[in-house]
N, C-alpha and C positions, 0 to 999 in steps of 0.2 A: 504494500500500500504506500503510495506517495506521501511525503510529509505534509503536503497541503491537504490532501484528502483526510489524513489522520487528524489534522487540526480542525477541519470542518466537522468531522464525525464527533470528535471530542467536545467541541463547542455545542453541538446539537444535544448530546447526552447530558451535558451540564445544565443546559437550559431546561431540559425536562426534569432533571433531578431537583433543581432548586425549589420550584413550587411545591413539589411533593414533600420535601424536607420541612418546609415551613408549615405545612398543614398536618403532618403526622408525627407521632412520637417516634423516636429512634432508639436504637440500642445504646447509643452514646448518652442519651438522657438518663436511661436506667443506670448506666455506669456512673454518671455524674452524681446522681441521687445517692448511690452507695458511697461514693467518695465524700459526700457531704455528711455522712454518718447516719443516713436514713436506712430503715430496715426494708428497703424495696427489694422484692424478690421477683416481680414480674410487672407486666404492663398495668395490671389491676391496682397497682399502687396509686396511680393517678386516673385510670380509666375504669369504667363500669363493666367493660368486656375484657376477656382474656386476650383476644386478638382484635383490637379496635379496627373497625372498618370505616368509621366516620370520625372526623375530628370532634364532633359534638358529643361523643360518648364519654364525657369526663365525669368523675365523681367530685365530691367537694374539694378534695386536695388538688385535682387537676384544674377545677374552675378557679381556685385560689391562684394557681400559677399563671393561668391564662389572663386573669384580671391584672396581676402584677406585670405581666409581659406587656399588656396593652397600655397600662398606666405609665409605665416607664419607657414605652415605645421601643421595646427590644425586638430583635428578629427571632429570638429563641428564648424559651423559658430559662430563668436563672434557678438552677436546682438548689443552690445554697439558700434561696429564699424559703425553701421547705422548713428550715429551722424556725421561721416566723409563723408557720401555720398554727392557727389557734387550736387550743385543746391541750390536754395533758399528754403525758408520755405515750399513752395507748393510742392517741390520735396521730402521732408522728409516724 
């Protein structure tokens, strides 16, 4: 494959991946939640479904992160903000 063709294909793939990443949870978000000290084990830590098919399948924790993301005009949720989620230890 010619270098120019590779660049065009790469740019096309990135343009497709970018909107998807903004709308859906990623494995990196789960990893970041764990790094922030949260007991996240799977997607249901922030979603109401085990394998979320829609971005609006958020539980209270996910809605908290989405609200924070929109308020602070972030491109992705800040997993460290989970430390500020209201509730006791059992809610974290």
